[in-house]
N, C-alpha and C positions, 0 to 999 in steps of 0.2 A: 504494500500500500504506500502511496506517495504522500509525503508530508513536506510542507514548506513552513518553516518556523521563523517568523520575524522577531527581531529584538533590537533594542537600542533607542526606542522612542522615549519621550519624556517631555517635561516642561522646561523650556528655556526662554531667555529674554531675547528680544530682537537684536540681531547682529551676532548672536552666538552660533555655535556649530553643534551638529549631531552627526553620528555615523550609524546608519541602520545596517543590520546584517540579516541575511536570509539564508538559513541552512536548509538544504534540500536533501531529503532521503529519496533519491531518485537515481535509477541506473542510467548510464550514458548521459550524465549531467552535461558534459561538454557539448553534446549535440543539441541542446535546448537553447533557444533564445530566452533571455531572462529580462524581466521588466519590473519596474516599480510604478505602481499606480497610487492615486490618492483620491479620497472622497471626503469632502467637507460637508458639514450639515446642510441639508437642503439642496445639495448640488450633485451632479452626476459624477461617477467615477471617471477620472481622467488619467491619461498616460503622463508620467513624469519623466521617465528615462528608460531606455532599453539598451540591451547589448546582445549582439548576435553571437552565434557559436564561434564566429571568427573574430569576435571582440570589436565589431563595428558598433559605435554608440550613436544614440539619437536622444535628443532632449526636447522637452517642451520649451517654447520660447520664454516662458515665465521663469525658468530655472537656469537657462543657459548662462554659463560663467560663474554660477554659484554652486551647482550640484555636480557631482562626478559619480558615475556608475562604473563599477569594476567587478571582475569575477576572479575567483581562484578555483580552477577546476579540480585541483588536487584536494581541496577541502569541500567541494560541492557547495560553495557559498558565493553569494553575490552581495555586493555592498552598495550603499548609497551614502556618499559623503556630502553633507549638506552644510554649506557655509553661508554666512551673512543672512541668516534666517529672518523672515519677515512674518508679520502676523497673518498675512494671507497664505502662508505655508501651513497653517494649522489644518490638520486633517488626520484621518486614519490612513496610514500607508500600507499598501498591500503588495506582496511579492507575487509574481506571476512567472510560470514556466510554460513555454510554448514550443511545440515541435510538430512540423508537418511531415507526415510519412507519405508513402506512395498512395495508400488507400485510406488513410485516416488522419485525424488531427488530434493531437494530445494537448490539453491545457489544464494547468493546475493553479490553484490559488492558496495563499496562506491565509491565516485568520486575521491578520492586520495588527498594526501597532500604532498607538496614538502619539501624534506629535502636536504639541501645543506651544505656540510662540506668543508670549504675552509678558508685558512688563508689570 
């Protein structure tokens, strides 16, 4: 059974940093594209950052230059380094694993971790 477990969320002040981690119990982790999504109260879930199996990264415009996604395939873990946090970054952050096979599509989600940015 696949599990994605996020950690590292918390309460910080504007301008501070957090590092989220997502540990995946998943075979062939290196073949999955990994992503971080977030959902703020009353809003739809949105993509924050993604990294392909080849480590190509993509970011939402709102976090470019502040957030960095990375992966460690040896540890089956994906990270999200969040710097210069703003109040609008407050949300539940979810880890996602995505892999397209020849005849199927695999997608898994973590349970989420709360990030609150407030003075």
